[in-house]
N, CA, C and O atoms as a GROMACS GRO file, in nm:
protein
  476
    1UNK      N    1  10.851 -11.233  -7.168
    1UNK     CA    2  10.933 -11.207  -7.328
    1UNK      C    3  10.850 -11.083  -7.334
    1UNK      O    4  10.759 -11.092  -7.252
    2UNK      N    5  10.847 -10.964  -7.403
    2UNK     CA    6  10.771 -10.863  -7.415
    2UNK      C    7  10.776 -10.852  -7.616
    2UNK      O    8  10.871 -10.821  -7.687
    3UNK      N    9  10.668 -10.882  -7.645
    3UNK     CA   10  10.596 -10.832  -7.755
    3UNK      C   11  10.662 -10.687  -7.840
    3UNK      O   12  10.625 -10.578  -7.797
    4UNK      N   13  10.750 -10.689  -7.948
    4UNK     CA   14  10.782 -10.532  -8.038
    4UNK      C   15  10.603 -10.536  -8.083
    4UNK      O   16  10.535 -10.626  -8.132
    5UNK      N   17  10.574 -10.418  -8.048
    5UNK     CA   18  10.418 -10.380  -8.158
    5UNK      C   19  10.465 -10.275  -8.165
    5UNK      O   20  10.521 -10.202  -8.084
    6UNK      N   21  10.419 -10.262  -8.353
    6UNK     CA   22  10.477 -10.160  -8.440
    6UNK      C   23  10.311 -10.164  -8.463
    6UNK      O   24  10.235 -10.262  -8.459
    7UNK      N   25  10.275  -9.988  -8.494
    7UNK     CA   26  10.114  -9.976  -8.511
    7UNK      C   27  10.161  -9.844  -8.653
    7UNK      O   28  10.237  -9.747  -8.643
    8UNK      N   29  10.101  -9.880  -8.745
    8UNK     CA   30  10.123  -9.846  -8.893
    8UNK      C   31   9.973  -9.767  -8.915
    8UNK      O   32   9.873  -9.835  -8.937
    9UNK      N   33   9.968  -9.653  -8.910
    9UNK     CA   34   9.849  -9.568  -8.913
    9UNK      C   35   9.862  -9.469  -9.045
    9UNK      O   36   9.973  -9.440  -9.090
   10UNK      N   37   9.744  -9.421  -9.101
   10UNK     CA   38   9.735  -9.328  -9.194
   10UNK      C   39   9.683  -9.229  -9.171
   10UNK      O   40   9.583  -9.216  -9.101
   11UNK      N   41   9.771  -9.101  -9.251
   11UNK     CA   42   9.700  -8.969  -9.234
   11UNK      C   43   9.706  -8.944  -9.383
   11UNK      O   44   9.772  -8.983  -9.479
   12UNK      N   45   9.586  -8.843  -9.352
   12UNK     CA   46   9.531  -8.825  -9.469
   12UNK      C   47   9.601  -8.683  -9.536
   12UNK      O   48   9.642  -8.598  -9.457
   13UNK      N   49   9.611  -8.665  -9.653
   13UNK     CA   50   9.712  -8.552  -9.724
   13UNK      C   51   9.629  -8.385  -9.654
   13UNK      O   52   9.694  -8.281  -9.644
   14UNK      N   53   9.525  -8.391  -9.625
   14UNK     CA   54   9.497  -8.282  -9.614
   14UNK      C   55   9.509  -8.258  -9.425
   14UNK      O   56   9.501  -8.155  -9.357
   15UNK      N   57   9.527  -8.379  -9.394
   15UNK     CA   58   9.576  -8.392  -9.215
   15UNK      C   59   9.754  -8.379  -9.216
   15UNK      O   60   9.823  -8.346  -9.120
   16UNK      N   61   9.786  -8.403  -9.308
   16UNK     CA   62   9.954  -8.391  -9.329
   16UNK      C   63   9.995  -8.272  -9.352
   16UNK      O   64  10.090  -8.228  -9.288
   17UNK      N   65   9.930  -8.198  -9.449
   17UNK     CA   66   9.974  -8.043  -9.494
   17UNK      C   67   9.928  -7.953  -9.335
   17UNK      O   68   9.995  -7.865  -9.280
   18UNK      N   69   9.817  -8.002  -9.296
   18UNK     CA   70   9.798  -7.935  -9.120
   18UNK      C   71   9.890  -7.924  -9.017
   18UNK      O   72   9.919  -7.834  -8.938
   19UNK      N   73   9.939  -8.066  -9.043
   19UNK     CA   74  10.054  -8.107  -8.931
   19UNK      C   75  10.171  -8.053  -8.983
   19UNK      O   76  10.242  -7.994  -8.901
   20UNK      N   77  10.213  -8.060  -9.109
   20UNK     CA   78  10.335  -7.992  -9.150
   20UNK      C   79  10.345  -7.826  -9.108
   20UNK      O   80  10.450  -7.766  -9.087
   21UNK      N   81  10.248  -7.785  -9.103
   21UNK     CA   82  10.232  -7.621  -9.068
   21UNK      C   83  10.221  -7.595  -8.930
   21UNK      O   84  10.258  -7.488  -8.882
   22UNK      N   85  10.163  -7.707  -8.849
   22UNK     CA   86  10.162  -7.693  -8.727
   22UNK      C   87  10.300  -7.696  -8.660
   22UNK      O   88  10.346  -7.619  -8.575
   23UNK      N   89  10.355  -7.800  -8.715
   23UNK     CA   90  10.532  -7.834  -8.696
   23UNK      C   91  10.621  -7.735  -8.660
   23UNK      O   92  10.687  -7.710  -8.559
   24UNK      N   93  10.595  -7.657  -8.830
   24UNK     CA   94  10.703  -7.552  -8.871
   24UNK      C   95  10.673  -7.438  -8.794
   24UNK      O   96  10.767  -7.369  -8.755
   25UNK      N   97  10.508  -7.395  -8.754
   25UNK     CA   98  10.486  -7.312  -8.669
   25UNK      C   99  10.571  -7.285  -8.528
   25UNK      O  100  10.616  -7.181  -8.481
   26UNK      N  101  10.573  -7.425  -8.481
   26UNK     CA  102  10.602  -7.468  -8.348
   26UNK      C  103  10.790  -7.471  -8.330
   26UNK      O  104  10.850  -7.448  -8.225
   27UNK      N  105  10.854  -7.506  -8.464
   27UNK     CA  106  10.968  -7.490  -8.456
   27UNK      C  107  11.034  -7.319  -8.416
   27UNK      O  108  11.134  -7.284  -8.354
   28UNK      N  109  10.953  -7.259  -8.468
   28UNK     CA  110  10.958  -7.111  -8.528
   28UNK      C  111  10.960  -7.038  -8.360
   28UNK      O  112  11.050  -6.973  -8.309
   29UNK      N  113  10.815  -7.081  -8.295
   29UNK     CA  114  10.824  -7.030  -8.170
   29UNK      C  115  10.874  -7.106  -8.078
   29UNK      O  116  10.842  -7.062  -7.968
   30UNK      N  117  10.969  -7.244  -8.068
   30UNK     CA  118  11.065  -7.258  -7.955
   30UNK      C  119  11.180  -7.206  -7.982
   30UNK      O  120  11.262  -7.194  -7.891
   31UNK      N  121  11.208  -7.165  -8.111
   31UNK     CA  122  11.363  -7.099  -8.137
   31UNK      C  123  11.360  -6.925  -8.099
   31UNK      O  124  11.453  -6.853  -8.064
   32UNK      N  125  11.220  -6.893  -8.119
   32UNK     CA  126  11.193  -6.715  -8.130
   32UNK      C  127  11.147  -6.692  -8.014
   32UNK      O  128  11.205  -6.601  -7.957
   33UNK      N  129  11.039  -6.756  -7.941
   33UNK     CA  130  10.921  -6.720  -7.824
   33UNK      C  131  10.932  -6.843  -7.726
   33UNK      O  132  10.967  -6.803  -7.615
   34UNK      N  133  10.922  -6.913  -7.728
   34UNK     CA  134  10.941  -7.045  -7.633
   34UNK      C  135  10.994  -6.963  -7.500
   34UNK      O  136  11.056  -6.857  -7.490
   35UNK      N  137  10.938  -7.064  -7.394
   35UNK     CA  138  10.987  -7.073  -7.211
   35UNK      C  139  11.121  -7.040  -7.239
   35UNK      O  140  11.181  -7.041  -7.346
   36UNK      N  141  11.157  -7.010  -7.125
   36UNK     CA  142  11.364  -6.986  -7.131
   36UNK      C  143  11.344  -7.142  -7.106
   36UNK      O  144  11.300  -7.188  -7.001
   37UNK      N  145  11.376  -7.204  -7.199
   37UNK     CA  146  11.439  -7.364  -7.190
   37UNK      C  147  11.557  -7.331  -7.208
   37UNK      O  148  11.579  -7.229  -7.274
   38UNK      N  149  11.667  -7.410  -7.154
   38UNK     CA  150  11.825  -7.378  -7.190
   38UNK      C  151  11.852  -7.414  -7.393
   38UNK      O  152  11.834  -7.523  -7.448
   39UNK      N  153  11.896  -7.283  -7.459
   39UNK     CA  154  11.954  -7.331  -7.579
   39UNK      C  155  11.964  -7.477  -7.621
   39UNK      O  156  11.877  -7.535  -7.686
   40UNK      N  157  12.063  -7.524  -7.585
   40UNK     CA  158  12.088  -7.674  -7.624
   40UNK      C  159  11.931  -7.763  -7.569
   40UNK      O  160  11.915  -7.850  -7.654
   41UNK      N  161  11.854  -7.770  -7.498
   41UNK     CA  162  11.734  -7.838  -7.527
   41UNK      C  163  11.662  -7.763  -7.596
   41UNK      O  164  11.551  -7.815  -7.582
   42UNK      N  165  11.648  -7.666  -7.668
   42UNK     CA  166  11.552  -7.618  -7.776
   42UNK      C  167  11.614  -7.642  -7.898
   42UNK      O  168  11.539  -7.615  -7.992
   43UNK      N  169  11.713  -7.679  -7.930
   43UNK     CA  170  11.813  -7.710  -8.064
   43UNK      C  171  11.801  -7.860  -8.028
   43UNK      O  172  11.786  -7.905  -8.142
   44UNK      N  173  11.798  -7.941  -7.968
   44UNK     CA  174  11.786  -8.077  -7.978
   44UNK      C  175  11.632  -8.097  -7.975
   44UNK      O  176  11.587  -8.209  -7.997
   45UNK      N  177  11.560  -8.006  -7.951
   45UNK     CA  178  11.370  -8.005  -8.015
   45UNK      C  179  11.397  -7.958  -8.171
   45UNK      O  180  11.367  -8.031  -8.266
   46UNK      N  181  11.447  -7.853  -8.184
   46UNK     CA  182  11.471  -7.834  -8.303
   46UNK      C  183  11.483  -7.950  -8.441
   46UNK      O  184  11.422  -7.960  -8.548
   47UNK      N  185  11.578  -8.019  -8.382
   47UNK     CA  186  11.613  -8.090  -8.452
   47UNK      C  187  11.519  -8.216  -8.497
   47UNK      O  188  11.495  -8.264  -8.608
   48UNK      N  189  11.486  -8.242  -8.399
   48UNK     CA  190  11.332  -8.338  -8.344
   48UNK      C  191  11.280  -8.300  -8.471
   48UNK      O  192  11.268  -8.370  -8.571
   49UNK      N  193  11.250  -8.176  -8.454
   49UNK     CA  194  11.110  -8.160  -8.574
   49UNK      C  195  11.199  -8.118  -8.730
   49UNK      O  196  11.145  -8.104  -8.840
   50UNK      N  197  11.301  -8.108  -8.708
   50UNK     CA  198  11.332  -8.092  -8.857
   50UNK      C  199  11.349  -8.233  -8.926
   50UNK      O  200  11.336  -8.266  -9.044
   51UNK      N  201  11.374  -8.283  -8.847
   51UNK     CA  202  11.371  -8.511  -8.861
   51UNK      C  203  11.215  -8.470  -8.906
   51UNK      O  204  11.186  -8.418  -9.014
   52UNK      N  205  11.132  -8.500  -8.811
   52UNK     CA  206  10.981  -8.507  -8.833
   52UNK      C  207  10.926  -8.430  -8.959
   52UNK      O  208  10.855  -8.500  -9.030
   53UNK      N  209  10.944  -8.304  -9.000
   53UNK     CA  210  10.909  -8.255  -9.109
   53UNK      C  211  10.955  -8.297  -9.259
   53UNK      O  212  10.884  -8.297  -9.360
   54UNK      N  213  11.135  -8.346  -9.243
   54UNK     CA  214  11.156  -8.424  -9.298
   54UNK      C  215  11.060  -8.551  -9.344
   54UNK      O  216  11.003  -8.566  -9.452
   55UNK      N  217  11.058  -8.635  -9.231
   55UNK     CA  218  10.997  -8.764  -9.297
   55UNK      C  219  10.854  -8.706  -9.321
   55UNK      O  220  10.813  -8.785  -9.407
   56UNK      N  221  10.772  -8.635  -9.303
   56UNK     CA  222  10.624  -8.608  -9.365
   56UNK      C  223  10.664  -8.592  -9.524
   56UNK      O  224  10.636  -8.674  -9.611
   57UNK      N  225  10.718  -8.496  -9.539
   57UNK     CA  226  10.781  -8.423  -9.668
   57UNK      C  227  10.773  -8.563  -9.791
   57UNK      O  228  10.714  -8.567  -9.898
   58UNK      N  229  10.878  -8.695  -9.704
   58UNK     CA  230  10.890  -8.770  -9.792
   58UNK      C  231  10.818  -8.867  -9.838
   58UNK      O  232  10.845  -8.945  -9.930
   59UNK      N  233  10.696  -8.860  -9.750
   59UNK     CA  234  10.547  -8.932  -9.754
   59UNK      C  235  10.486  -8.958  -9.899
   59UNK      O  236  10.415  -9.046  -9.947
   60UNK      N  237  10.534  -8.863  -9.938
   60UNK     CA  238  10.432  -8.838 -10.110
   60UNK      C  239  10.280  -8.874 -10.108
   60UNK      O  240  10.200  -8.843 -10.019
   61UNK      N  241  10.258  -8.931 -10.197
   61UNK     CA  242  10.143  -9.012 -10.198
   61UNK      C  243  10.102  -9.145 -10.067
   61UNK      O  244  10.003  -9.184 -10.008
   62UNK      N  245  10.226  -9.170 -10.072
   62UNK     CA  246  10.182  -9.313  -9.915
   62UNK      C  247  10.151  -9.229  -9.818
   62UNK      O  248  10.222  -9.134  -9.788
   63UNK      N  249  10.024  -9.261  -9.753
   63UNK     CA  250   9.992  -9.178  -9.656
   63UNK      C  251  10.001  -9.293  -9.508
   63UNK      O  252   9.977  -9.261  -9.391
   64UNK      N  253  10.029  -9.381  -9.541
   64UNK     CA  254  10.076  -9.455  -9.422
   64UNK      C  255  10.221  -9.432  -9.378
   64UNK      O  256  10.314  -9.399  -9.452
   65UNK      N  257  10.225  -9.455  -9.240
   65UNK     CA  258  10.376  -9.425  -9.152
   65UNK      C  259  10.338  -9.482  -9.020
   65UNK      O  260  10.227  -9.508  -8.974
   66UNK      N  261  10.474  -9.497  -8.964
   66UNK     CA  262  10.509  -9.505  -8.858
   66UNK      C  263  10.557  -9.391  -8.763
   66UNK      O  264  10.653  -9.317  -8.783
   67UNK      N  265  10.478  -9.389  -8.663
   67UNK     CA  266  10.571  -9.306  -8.555
   67UNK      C  267  10.612  -9.309  -8.402
   67UNK      O  268  10.529  -9.320  -8.313
   68UNK      N  269  10.705  -9.302  -8.387
   68UNK     CA  270  10.790  -9.315  -8.225
   68UNK      C  271  10.743  -9.260  -8.147
   68UNK      O  272  10.696  -9.152  -8.182
   69UNK      N  273  10.729  -9.293  -8.023
   69UNK     CA  274  10.682  -9.246  -7.909
   69UNK      C  275  10.708  -9.101  -7.883
   69UNK      O  276  10.642  -9.008  -7.836
   70UNK      N  277  10.842  -9.117  -7.934
   70UNK     CA  278  10.902  -8.932  -7.930
   70UNK      C  279  10.881  -8.851  -8.039
   70UNK      O  280  10.916  -8.733  -8.036
   71UNK      N  281  10.817  -8.909  -8.153
   71UNK     CA  282  10.708  -8.822  -8.286
   71UNK      C  283  10.616  -8.777  -8.225
   71UNK      O  284  10.573  -8.661  -8.225
   72UNK      N  285  10.573  -8.888  -8.156
   72UNK     CA  286  10.381  -8.850  -8.117
   72UNK      C  287  10.422  -8.744  -8.023
   72UNK      O  288  10.381  -8.636  -8.066
   73UNK      N  289  10.494  -8.731  -7.897
   73UNK     CA  290  10.475  -8.654  -7.781
   73UNK      C  291  10.580  -8.484  -7.885
   73UNK      O  292  10.608  -8.392  -7.809
   74UNK      N  293  10.608  -8.470  -7.988
   74UNK     CA  294  10.643  -8.357  -8.049
   74UNK      C  295  10.519  -8.288  -8.101
   74UNK      O  296  10.472  -8.179  -8.070
   75UNK      N  297  10.462  -8.411  -8.217
   75UNK     CA  298  10.353  -8.358  -8.258
   75UNK      C  299  10.237  -8.329  -8.136
   75UNK      O  300  10.172  -8.226  -8.160
   76UNK      N  301  10.215  -8.368  -8.067
   76UNK     CA  302  10.109  -8.350  -7.919
   76UNK      C  303  10.141  -8.204  -7.864
   76UNK      O  304  10.053  -8.126  -7.829
   77UNK      N  305  10.266  -8.179  -7.861
   77UNK     CA  306  10.268  -8.046  -7.824
   77UNK      C  307  10.306  -7.946  -7.931
   77UNK      O  308  10.300  -7.826  -7.906
   78UNK      N  309  10.349  -7.995  -8.059
   78UNK     CA  310  10.318  -7.831  -8.132
   78UNK      C  311  10.179  -7.852  -8.156
   78UNK      O  312  10.140  -7.739  -8.184
   79UNK      N  313  10.068  -7.941  -8.161
   79UNK     CA  314   9.962  -7.895  -8.199
   79UNK      C  315   9.892  -7.811  -8.027
   79UNK      O  316   9.795  -7.735  -8.032
   80UNK      N  317   9.944  -7.836  -7.927
   80UNK     CA  318   9.900  -7.757  -7.773
   80UNK      C  319   9.951  -7.646  -7.834
   80UNK      O  320   9.864  -7.595  -7.905
   81UNK      N  321  10.033  -7.601  -7.836
   81UNK     CA  322  10.117  -7.436  -7.857
   81UNK      C  323  10.012  -7.411  -7.985
   81UNK      O  324   9.922  -7.339  -7.944
   82UNK      N  325   9.996  -7.439  -8.100
   82UNK     CA  326   9.977  -7.416  -8.198
   82UNK      C  327   9.809  -7.325  -8.117
   82UNK      O  328   9.785  -7.204  -8.114
   83UNK      N  329   9.741  -7.420  -8.073
   83UNK     CA  330   9.561  -7.438  -8.018
   83UNK      C  331   9.610  -7.308  -7.932
   83UNK      O  332   9.559  -7.198  -7.958
   84UNK      N  333   9.714  -7.322  -7.824
   84UNK     CA  334   9.697  -7.196  -7.701
   84UNK      C  335   9.742  -7.061  -7.764
   84UNK      O  336   9.716  -6.954  -7.709
   85UNK      N  337   9.814  -7.069  -7.886
   85UNK     CA  338   9.874  -6.921  -7.930
   85UNK      C  339   9.768  -6.875  -8.014
   85UNK      O  340   9.760  -6.752  -8.018
   86UNK      N  341   9.683  -6.938  -8.082
   86UNK     CA  342   9.522  -6.885  -8.169
   86UNK      C  343   9.464  -6.892  -8.082
   86UNK      O  344   9.362  -6.826  -8.104
   87UNK      N  345   9.458  -6.942  -7.964
   87UNK     CA  346   9.318  -6.892  -7.855
   87UNK      C  347   9.366  -6.717  -7.800
   87UNK      O  348   9.297  -6.616  -7.810
   88UNK      N  349   9.500  -6.730  -7.745
   88UNK     CA  350   9.545  -6.581  -7.698
   88UNK      C  351   9.589  -6.481  -7.842
   88UNK      O  352   9.627  -6.370  -7.807
   89UNK      N  353   9.590  -6.493  -7.930
   89UNK     CA  354   9.591  -6.392  -8.042
   89UNK      C  355   9.486  -6.401  -8.138
   89UNK      O  356   9.488  -6.302  -8.212
   90UNK      N  357   9.382  -6.492  -8.169
   90UNK     CA  358   9.267  -6.497  -8.269
   90UNK      C  359   9.157  -6.458  -8.165
   90UNK      O  360   9.156  -6.507  -8.052
   91UNK      N  361   9.052  -6.354  -8.214
   91UNK     CA  362   8.960  -6.308  -8.190
   91UNK      C  363   8.848  -6.425  -8.159
   91UNK      O  364   8.843  -6.518  -8.240
   92UNK      N  365   8.769  -6.425  -8.064
   92UNK     CA  366   8.695  -6.547  -8.087
   92UNK      C  367   8.600  -6.560  -8.172
   92UNK      O  368   8.507  -6.483  -8.149
   93UNK      N  369   8.583  -6.652  -8.296
   93UNK     CA  370   8.444  -6.654  -8.381
   93UNK      C  371   8.439  -6.752  -8.456
   93UNK      O  372   8.553  -6.784  -8.488
   94UNK      N  373   8.351  -6.828  -8.507
   94UNK     CA  374   8.320  -6.915  -8.576
   94UNK      C  375   8.441  -7.050  -8.596
   94UNK      O  376   8.447  -7.168  -8.563
   95UNK      N  377   8.546  -6.930  -8.687
   95UNK     CA  378   8.619  -6.951  -8.777
   95UNK      C  379   8.736  -7.066  -8.663
   95UNK      O  380   8.776  -7.183  -8.665
   96UNK      N  381   8.753  -6.934  -8.567
   96UNK     CA  382   8.856  -6.985  -8.467
   96UNK      C  383   8.814  -7.121  -8.383
   96UNK      O  384   8.902  -7.199  -8.347
   97UNK      N  385   8.681  -7.143  -8.357
   97UNK     CA  386   8.672  -7.259  -8.288
   97UNK      C  387   8.651  -7.356  -8.378
   97UNK      O  388   8.630  -7.472  -8.342
   98UNK      N  389   8.654  -7.321  -8.502
   98UNK     CA  390   8.646  -7.466  -8.604
   98UNK      C  391   8.785  -7.507  -8.608
   98UNK      O  392   8.818  -7.623  -8.582
   99UNK      N  393   8.881  -7.401  -8.643
   99UNK     CA  394   9.015  -7.416  -8.639
   99UNK      C  395   9.029  -7.506  -8.505
   99UNK      O  396   9.031  -7.625  -8.536
  100UNK      N  397   9.038  -7.490  -8.394
  100UNK     CA  398   9.054  -7.546  -8.222
  100UNK      C  399   9.002  -7.658  -8.286
  100UNK      O  400   9.081  -7.732  -8.344
  101UNK      N  401   8.893  -7.681  -8.287
  101UNK     CA  402   8.823  -7.834  -8.281
  101UNK      C  403   8.883  -7.950  -8.366
  101UNK      O  404   8.906  -8.070  -8.347
  102UNK      N  405   8.899  -7.856  -8.477
  102UNK     CA  406   8.969  -7.953  -8.582
  102UNK      C  407   9.144  -7.984  -8.550
  102UNK      O  408   9.192  -8.090  -8.590
  103UNK      N  409   9.213  -7.903  -8.492
  103UNK     CA  410   9.334  -7.933  -8.411
  103UNK      C  411   9.328  -8.048  -8.314
  103UNK      O  412   9.384  -8.157  -8.328
  104UNK      N  413   9.259  -8.013  -8.222
  104UNK     CA  414   9.197  -8.101  -8.113
  104UNK      C  415   9.180  -8.264  -8.167
  104UNK      O  416   9.242  -8.364  -8.132
  105UNK      N  417   9.089  -8.249  -8.247
  105UNK     CA  418   9.075  -8.369  -8.344
  105UNK      C  419   9.160  -8.472  -8.357
  105UNK      O  420   9.168  -8.585  -8.309
  106UNK      N  421   9.238  -8.392  -8.448
  106UNK     CA  422   9.370  -8.472  -8.514
  106UNK      C  423   9.469  -8.498  -8.415
  106UNK      O  424   9.533  -8.603  -8.422
  107UNK      N  425   9.488  -8.422  -8.331
  107UNK     CA  426   9.559  -8.422  -8.209
  107UNK      C  427   9.488  -8.583  -8.131
  107UNK      O  428   9.558  -8.683  -8.113
  108UNK      N  429   9.431  -8.581  -8.117
  108UNK     CA  430   9.336  -8.726  -8.051
  108UNK      C  431   9.328  -8.827  -8.125
  108UNK      O  432   9.332  -8.942  -8.082
  109UNK      N  433   9.311  -8.788  -8.281
  109UNK     CA  434   9.356  -8.915  -8.349
  109UNK      C  435   9.500  -8.980  -8.362
  109UNK      O  436   9.535  -9.098  -8.360
  110UNK      N  437   9.577  -8.853  -8.379
  110UNK     CA  438   9.697  -8.886  -8.365
  110UNK      C  439   9.756  -8.989  -8.244
  110UNK      O  440   9.835  -9.082  -8.257
  111UNK      N  441   9.700  -8.948  -8.141
  111UNK     CA  442   9.741  -9.052  -8.024
  111UNK      C  443   9.674  -9.176  -7.999
  111UNK      O  444   9.722  -9.273  -7.940
  112UNK      N  445   9.576  -9.165  -8.040
  112UNK     CA  446   9.474  -9.331  -8.060
  112UNK      C  447   9.490  -9.432  -8.141
  112UNK      O  448   9.457  -9.550  -8.128
  113UNK      N  449   9.578  -9.344  -8.280
  113UNK     CA  450   9.638  -9.449  -8.369
  113UNK      C  451   9.750  -9.487  -8.375
  113UNK      O  452   9.764  -9.591  -8.438
  114UNK      N  453   9.887  -9.420  -8.312
  114UNK     CA  454   9.972  -9.444  -8.308
  114UNK      C  455  10.036  -9.468  -8.184
  114UNK      O  456  10.158  -9.480  -8.172
  115UNK      N  457   9.927  -9.476  -8.066
  115UNK     CA  458  10.040  -9.452  -7.937
  115UNK      C  459  10.006  -9.602  -7.889
  115UNK      O  460   9.890  -9.643  -7.879
  116UNK      N  461  10.136  -9.687  -7.857
  116UNK     CA  462  10.085  -9.794  -7.818
  116UNK      C  463  10.077  -9.811  -7.692
  116UNK      O  464  10.146  -9.727  -7.633
  117UNK      N  465  10.021  -9.886  -7.619
  117UNK     CA  466   9.965  -9.879  -7.483
  117UNK      C  467   9.992 -10.000  -7.406
  117UNK      O  468   9.921 -10.096  -7.434
  118UNK      N  469  10.104 -10.017  -7.291
  118UNK     CA  470  10.114 -10.123  -7.219
  118UNK      C  471  10.052 -10.218  -7.114
  118UNK      O  472  10.047 -10.204  -6.991
  119UNK      N  473  10.031 -10.265  -7.152
  119UNK     CA  474   9.928 -10.355  -7.019
  119UNK      C  475  10.053 -10.392  -6.948
  119UNK      O  476  10.049 -10.457  -6.844
   0.00000   0.00000   0.00000
């Protein structure tokens, strides 16, 4: 019999704010600039993003939350898309490097903290 494992992780307020910004960016990017994925597929992802943004907005002072595999994947994709666009559009600088490093650190934290590995 397989155990149901639920991981609760903590996202600090600064990281939560940054995540919400990157998710909002990703939502707009998917609708306006993204790859030529079918419109229905983009709207499905758009709906996932809206729910995730609402979920994070409702956390308030509570920093502990649960994330599903789908939400983790969505966050992962959003951070990757954001970093890719920063690399393409922002000239190299110390500030840019720091932003990219912090984004990658946050992405790794989310995956390591919330992802359940099945053995």
